[in-house]
C-alpha positions in Angstrom: 0.0 0.0 0.0 1.5 3.3 -1.0 0.5 6.2 1.1 0.8 9.9 0.3 1.0 12.5 3.1 -2.7 13.4 3.0 -4.0 9.8 2.6 -4.5 7.8 5.8 -5.9 4.2 6.0 -9.1 3.4 7.8 -7.6 3.3 11.3 -10.7 1.8 13.0 -11.0 -0.9 10.3 -7.3 -1.8 10.5 -7.4 -2.1 14.3 -10.5 -4.3 14.1 -9.0 -6.6 11.4 -5.5 -6.9 12.9 -6.8 -7.4 16.4 -9.0 -10.2 15.1 -6.0 -11.8 13.3 -3.9 -11.7 16.5 -6.7 -13.1 18.6 -7.3 -15.9 16.0 -3.5 -16.8 15.9 -3.4 -16.9 19.7 -6.4 -19.2 19.9 -4.9 -21.6 17.3 -1.7 -21.7 19.4 -3.6 -22.5 22.6 -5.6 -25.3 20.8 -2.3 -26.8 19.6 -0.7 -26.9 23.1 -3.9 -27.7 25.1 -3.0 -31.3 25.7 0.8 -30.9 26.1 1.6 -30.0 29.7 5.2 -28.8 29.0 4.1 -26.6 26.0 1.2 -25.3 28.1 3.6 -23.8 30.6 5.2 -21.7 27.9 1.9 -20.9 26.1 2.0 -17.2 27.1 5.4 -16.9 25.4 4.3 -18.7 22.2 1.0 -16.8 21.7 1.4 -13.9 19.4 0.9 -10.4 20.8 1.1 -7.9 18.0 0.7 -4.2 17.8 -2.7 -3.5 16.2 -3.0 0.2 16.9 -2.7 2.5 14.0 -3.6 6.1 14.1 -5.8 7.7 16.7 -8.6 5.9 18.5 -12.0 7.0 17.6 -13.4 9.2 20.4 -17.0 10.1 21.2 -18.3 13.2 19.6 -18.2 16.4 21.7 -21.3 17.1 23.8 -23.8 19.3 22.0 -25.0 22.5 23.5 -28.7 22.4 24.3 -31.2 24.7 22.7 -32.1 27.9 24.7 -34.9 27.3 27.1 -34.3 23.6 27.6 -34.0 22.2 31.1 -30.9 20.1 31.8 -31.1 16.5 33.0 -33.3 13.5 32.6 -36.7 14.0 31.1 -38.9 12.6 33.9 -42.1 13.5 32.2 -41.4 11.1 29.3 -41.2 8.0 31.4 -44.1 5.5 31.3 -45.0 6.3 34.9 -45.6 10.0 34.3 -47.4 9.3 31.0 -49.8 7.0 32.7 -50.2 9.5 35.6 -50.9 12.4 33.3 -53.5 10.3 31.3 -55.3 9.5 34.6 -55.3 13.1 35.6 -56.7 14.1 32.2 -59.5 11.5 32.5 -60.3 12.7 36.0 -60.4 16.3 34.8 -62.6 15.5 31.8 -65.0 13.6 34.1 -65.2 16.6 36.4 -65.9 18.9 33.5 -68.7 16.7 32.2 -70.3 16.7 35.7 -70.1 20.5 35.9 
């Protein structure tokens, strides 16, 4: 692969592929030495551990600023409890209006 100065490979995809390759190779080594007691003692030395990191790790996007007039925090009134409670209140109020 020839890279120019402004062309970078897909870092996330590369990390995913190379990490999977290292994990697969280590698993194959462990399967091969599973029944050999002497080889099993040195399994940590035989299993491949390769560098798989290329470029920067993907980070979460920065927090968005909320629109003016919005309240911070969890929207309690959108939970099923409060939706049910508000519907009960609405039914009670409609029944009182019908009686009056």
